[in-house]
C-alpha positions in Angstrom: -0.1 0.1 -0.3 3.2 2.4 1.1 5.0 1.2 -1.9 1.3 2.8 -4.2 1.1 5.7 -2.8 4.6 6.3 -2.7 4.6 6.1 -6.7 1.4 7.9 -7.1 2.9 10.4 -5.0 6.1 10.6 -7.2 3.4 10.6 -10.8 2.1 14.0 -9.5 5.3 15.0 -8.4 7.0 14.5 -11.7 3.9 15.2 -13.5 4.2 18.9 -11.9 7.6 19.8 -12.4 7.7 19.0 -15.9 4.6 20.5 -16.5 6.4 24.0 -15.2 9.7 23.3 -16.8 7.0 23.1 -20.2 5.6 26.2 -19.3 9.0 27.9 -18.7 10.0 27.9 -22.0 6.7 28.4 -23.2 6.5 31.5 -21.7 9.3 32.8 -22.1 9.5 36.5 -21.4 9.6 39.0 -24.7 12.8 41.4 -25.1 13.5 43.9 -27.3 16.6 44.6 -28.9 16.8 48.0 -30.9 20.1 50.2 -32.4 19.6 53.7 -31.8 20.7 55.2 -34.8 19.2 52.7 -36.8 21.6 53.2 -39.7 25.1 54.7 -38.3 27.7 55.7 -40.4 31.4 54.6 -40.6 32.9 55.6 -36.8 30.0 57.1 -35.2 28.7 55.8 -31.6 25.8 53.6 -31.6 23.4 52.2 -28.4 22.2 49.1 -28.0 19.3 48.9 -25.9 17.7 45.9 -24.0 13.8 46.8 -23.4 11.2 44.2 -21.6 7.2 44.8 -19.9 7.0 41.2 -19.2 11.0 41.2 -16.5 12.8 42.5 -14.7 16.2 43.2 -16.5 17.5 46.1 -14.1 17.8 42.2 -12.0 19.7 40.3 -14.8 23.1 39.5 -15.9 23.6 41.0 -18.8 26.4 39.9 -21.1 27.6 41.9 -24.5 29.4 40.7 -27.1 31.2 42.7 -29.3 33.4 40.8 -32.1 36.4 40.8 -28.9 34.7 42.8 -26.7 32.8 41.5 -23.8 31.0 43.1 -21.3 29.6 41.6 -18.4 26.9 43.1 -15.3 23.9 43.4 -13.5 20.8 45.8 -15.1 23.3 46.5 -18.1 20.2 47.0 -20.2 22.7 49.5 -22.9 25.4 48.9 -24.5 27.4 51.2 -26.9 30.0 50.9 -29.6 31.6 52.5 -32.2 31.4 51.9 -35.6 34.6 51.0 -37.4 35.6 53.3 -40.4 35.8 51.6 -42.9 35.9 47.9 -44.0 32.5 46.3 -42.9 29.2 46.6 -44.5 27.2 45.3 -41.2 28.2 44.7 -37.8 26.4 42.2 -35.0 25.6 42.5 -31.5 24.3 40.2 -28.9 23.6 40.3 -25.8 23.1 36.8 -23.1 20.6 37.4 -20.2 20.6 35.5 -17.1 16.9 36.0 -15.2 16.9 35.7 -11.7 14.4 32.8 -12.0 16.9 30.7 -14.2 15.7 31.5 -17.9 18.7 32.5 -19.7 17.9 34.5 -23.2 20.0 35.2 -26.0 19.5 38.3 -28.1 20.9 39.6 -30.9 21.1 42.3 -33.5 22.5 43.0 -37.0 23.4 47.0 -38.3 23.8 47.5 -41.6 26.2 51.1 -42.4 25.4 53.2 -44.0 28.9 53.3 -47.1 30.1 55.4 -49.5 29.6 54.6 -53.4 31.0 55.7 -56.3 29.8 56.1 -60.0 31.0 57.7 -62.9 29.0 58.8 -66.6 30.3 60.2 -70.1 29.1 64.1 -69.8 28.0 65.5 -72.8 27.7 62.5 -75.5 25.6 61.4 -77.5 22.9 58.4 -77.0 20.2 56.9 -78.8 17.0 58.3 -78.2 14.8 57.4 -74.5 18.1 55.5 -73.2 17.8 55.6 -69.6 21.7 53.6 -69.0 24.7 54.8 -68.2 26.4 56.8 -70.5 29.7 54.8 -71.2 32.5 56.9 -72.4 34.8 56.6 -75.1 38.5 58.0 -75.7 38.6 61.7 -75.5 35.2 61.8 -73.6 34.4 63.7 -70.9 33.5 61.5 -67.4 32.7 62.7 -64.2 33.0 60.4 -61.2 30.8 61.2 -57.9 30.7 60.2 -54.5 27.1 59.5 -53.2 27.2 60.1 -49.6 24.8 58.2 -46.9 23.3 61.4 -45.7 22.9 64.8 -46.5 23.1 66.5 -42.8 27.2 66.1 -42.8 28.3 69.5 -41.6 32.5 69.8 -43.6 33.6 66.6 -45.7 36.2 66.8 -47.5 37.3 64.8 -51.1 40.6 64.1 -52.5 40.4 62.6 -55.9 43.3 60.5 -57.7 43.1 59.1 -60.9 45.8 56.8 -61.8 47.5 57.1 -58.9 48.3 60.9 -59.3 46.7 63.2 -57.2 44.4 65.7 -58.9 44.1 69.2 -58.5 40.6 71.3 -57.3 39.3 74.5 -56.2 36.7 73.1 -53.9 37.6 70.3 -51.9 34.2 70.2 -50.4 32.7 69.0 -54.1 31.9 65.0 -54.0 32.7 64.3 -57.9 35.6 65.1 -60.2 35.4 66.0 -63.7 38.7 64.6 -66.3 38.9 64.0 -70.1 40.1 60.9 -70.8 42.6 61.2 -73.6 45.0 57.5 -72.7 45.1 54.7 -74.3 44.5 53.0 -71.7 41.4 50.9 -71.4 40.3 51.9 -67.9 40.7 55.0 -65.5 41.7 53.9 -61.9 40.1 56.8 -60.3 40.3 57.1 -56.1 38.9 59.7 -53.5 39.6 60.2 -50.0 36.4 61.6 -48.1 37.3 63.1 -44.8 33.4 63.9 -42.9 34.4 65.4 -39.9 37.8 63.7 -38.8 36.2 60.0 -40.5 38.7 58.6 -43.2 36.8 56.4 -45.8 38.4 55.4 -49.0 36.3 54.4 -52.3 37.8 53.7 -56.6 36.8 52.0 -59.0 38.2 51.5 -62.6 36.0 53.6 -64.9 36.0 51.2 -68.3 36.7 52.5 -72.0 34.6 51.4 -75.0 35.2 51.4 -78.7 33.4 54.1 -81.0 30.1 52.9 -81.9 27.3 53.3 -84.4 23.7 52.2 -84.0 21.5 52.2 -87.2 18.3 52.6 -87.1 14.9 52.3 -89.2 13.6 55.6 -90.6 10.1 57.4 -92.0 9.4 60.2 -92.7 5.7 59.6 -91.4 6.5 58.3 -88.1 10.1 59.3 -87.5 12.7 56.8 -86.1 12.0 53.7 -84.9 13.6 53.2 -81.9 12.6 49.3 -80.7 15.4 47.8 -82.2 18.9 48.3 -83.9 19.5 47.5 -87.6 22.0 44.3 -87.4 24.8 43.4 -90.0 22.1 41.8 -92.6 18.7 43.0 -93.2 16.5 41.5 -96.0 13.3 42.1 -97.7 13.6 45.8 -97.0 10.9 48.3 -98.2 11.4 50.2 -102.2 12.1 53.5 -99.9 14.7 52.9 -97.8 16.0 55.4 -94.4 18.7 54.9 -92.1 19.5 56.8 -89.0 23.2 56.9 -87.5 24.0 57.4 -84.5 27.5 57.9 -83.2 27.3 56.6 -79.4 29.9 58.1 -77.9 30.5 61.3 -79.6 30.8 64.3 -77.7 28.3 67.2 -78.5 30.8 69.8 -78.7 32.9 68.5 -81.8 31.9 69.2 -85.7 32.5 66.0 -87.5 33.1 65.0 -90.2 30.3 62.7 -92.2 30.9 60.5 -94.8 28.1 57.8 -96.5 29.2 55.4 -98.7 26.5 53.7 -100.7 27.5 50.4 -102.8 31.4 51.9 -103.6 30.3 55.8 -104.6 30.3 58.0 -101.8 26.7 60.1 -101.0 26.8 63.8 -99.8 24.0 66.8 -99.7 22.2 64.9 -97.3 19.6 67.4 -95.2 20.6 65.3 -92.2 24.4 64.3 -92.1 23.0 61.3 -90.1 19.9 60.4 -91.7 21.2 58.5 -95.4 17.8 57.9 -97.9 17.9 56.5 -101.0 15.1 54.6 -103.5 16.0 50.8 -103.2 17.7 49.0 -106.4 15.8 48.1 -109.8 17.3 44.4 -109.4 17.5 42.4 -106.0 20.7 41.8 -105.0 23.0 42.8 -101.9 23.8 46.3 -101.3 26.3 47.4 -98.8 26.5 50.6 -96.9 28.9 52.1 -94.8 29.7 55.3 -92.5 32.6 57.2 -90.7 32.2 60.1 -88.1 35.9 61.8 -87.3 35.6 64.6 -85.0 38.8 66.2 -86.8 39.9 68.0 -83.8 40.3 64.5 -82.0 42.0 62.4 -82.2 40.6 59.0 -81.4 36.9 60.0 -82.2 36.4 58.3 -85.1 33.8 55.6 -85.7 33.0 53.4 -88.4 30.0 51.1 -89.0 28.6 49.1 -92.3 25.7 47.6 -93.3 24.6 45.2 -95.9 21.1 45.7 -96.9 19.3 42.7 -99.1 16.7 43.2 -102.0 
């Protein structure tokens, strides 16, 4: 009888104990972790804070970890770090919390750092109509390289630029961009910017690719205008009786005075109303008609464009 009673009591105690343990996990108090500011700049101090309406964190033992830095204390609900000036885009901070009830909880937060970006584009060059992409530079184009700032409220920022490892002088070091003209035979330009933002130093660099001159050909209609839906490839079949082809030299400088020469079936075509537009009647007999075009800036060494087509009638 005593054995039966003891077993019954043991089962009740074990069940209560198991239920209590289960409830301690299921009812784990909610603890929030936040960073202020949420998107810091390199070199900025950030405060990470713990808060809870379900447990008393003032009595908890809290162990903070950030890289090799460890800080432990009772009721230390706040931890402060300094964002590295360079070398990372995200940092992580964790907190191990030991409550007086014996429950251990781990919280962590990842902080995204506002980093500078650097971009480039050819300036003052011809592109196809409604082209929305980046203007790719060719030789002897004007090029702008610019820093995209992570914030607009920086009081004082100084930019020092270098091109192909040589310093670029500027009368305005607060200007976040640099302009230069490509005149080298290299296929790229290496640009570097050293950014001093209130004593925090950042460095951004990139290679600007230099492309070859290109001519894009498009169909043209006196009634509907330029058909920019697609370019004319090297060979075109079944062309209309009246042919109009429009040429766009991609990368030609706007301020240039180019010499433009069309060649149709071996003879030069001139006196066009629009030098970029070639119009002619289809030949009486079927066959292949070769067309070529040369555009060159007489004041430039490298601004020379050539293109060719073969039309089949």
